[in-house]
C-alpha positions, 0 to 999 in steps of 0.5 A: 273577183266577181264585182257584180252583184248575183240577181236570180229570176226570183229576185227579178219576179219579185220585183216586177210584183212589188212594183206592181204593189207600188203602182197600185197603191200610188194609183189608189192613194191618189184618191181622184174622184173616178177611184173614189166612186169605184169603192163605192160601186164596189161596195167599199166606203168612200174613203177605203183607197187610202186603207187599200193603197196602204196595203199594197204599199205595205205589200210592196214593202214585204215582197222586197225584204226577204224575210218578210216575203212569204207575210207580204205575198199572203198579203198581196193575194188576199187583197187582190182575191178581195178585189176580184171577189168585188168585181164579181160580186157587182159583175163588173167584168170588165174591171177584172183585168188589173187585179188579175194580174197582179194576182198572177204577178205575185203567184210567178213570184211565189212560185220561182221563188220556191223553186 
């Protein structure tokens, strides 16, 4: 009898992506001055960091609950594409790596889950 819980590569990829979104949520929810200023620089109101934090938290939760994985993935993709567009719009390319990395982690999780 096997008492070990089955843990797949898809589960691991999903957990890594969810952890990234959870980390992003915590950072944005901190609403440090530098975070607020960055949102303003990208054309958002200063308080938008809390909206983003909530959306990232929702993404993390939706990703790890198997029936809502696709919804979480879609939400996460939308958030990261919006972030990349905002960075590109103001030509602040030195800040493109975090949203691009989050998007890549999410896409890897989706590809692994589908295979």
